[in-house]
N, C-alpha and C positions, 0 to 999 in steps of 0.2 A: 050449548042444547045438544049439538049433534053427538058430541062425546058421550053426554050422560046416557041417550037413547042407545047408542053403540055399546055403551058398557052395558046396560041393561038386557037389549036384544042378543047381544053375542054371549051373555051370562059369564063374562068376564069376574063378576061379583065371587063366583066361587072359587077363584083362586087367592083370594084374599083370606089370609088368617083371622080370626075373631080376636077382638080385644080380649088382652088377659082379665081374669077375674079380679085382679088387684086394682085395675084400671078401671073396671065398671062403675056406672054411676051409683049403683046400691052398696058398693064395697066400703068395708071399714077405714080403709085409706082414704077415699074419696070424701066419705061422710065426715071423718074426722078433720080433713083439710075446709070441708064446708063449714063446721062447727069453729074452727079456728077462726074462718075469715068473717063469720058472723060475730064472733066476740070481738075482734079487732074492729069492727063497724062499731059496735056499741060502746066501745072504750073511746073511739074518736069522738062518738056525739057526747059522752059524759065529760070528756075534756073539754070540748067546745062549751057544753053547758056551764061546766064549773068557770072558764074563764069569761063567760058574759056576767054571771053572778059577781065574781070575785077576780076582777082583772089582775094579770099579774103587773108587777112594776114596769115591765118593759112597755107596757102600753099607756103608762100614765106620765102626763107632762112632769118635767122636772120642778120639784118644789124648792123654791129658794127661801133662804130666812129672810124674814122682814125686819127692816132696818129702823 
């Protein structure tokens, strides 16, 4: 807490370079990364739902022929 107060009161923040516009939250790069992350989450949800509706063979118990 003391370091933060000294950082503000001594105006050390003026010596820090601002973040490049490429890495700003509203930049094209960050917006694209956010969209890709959201897409990957939707894909994971869809795969989970598809596996619940139609389970893959690896989740089914083995079927043995009846004698």
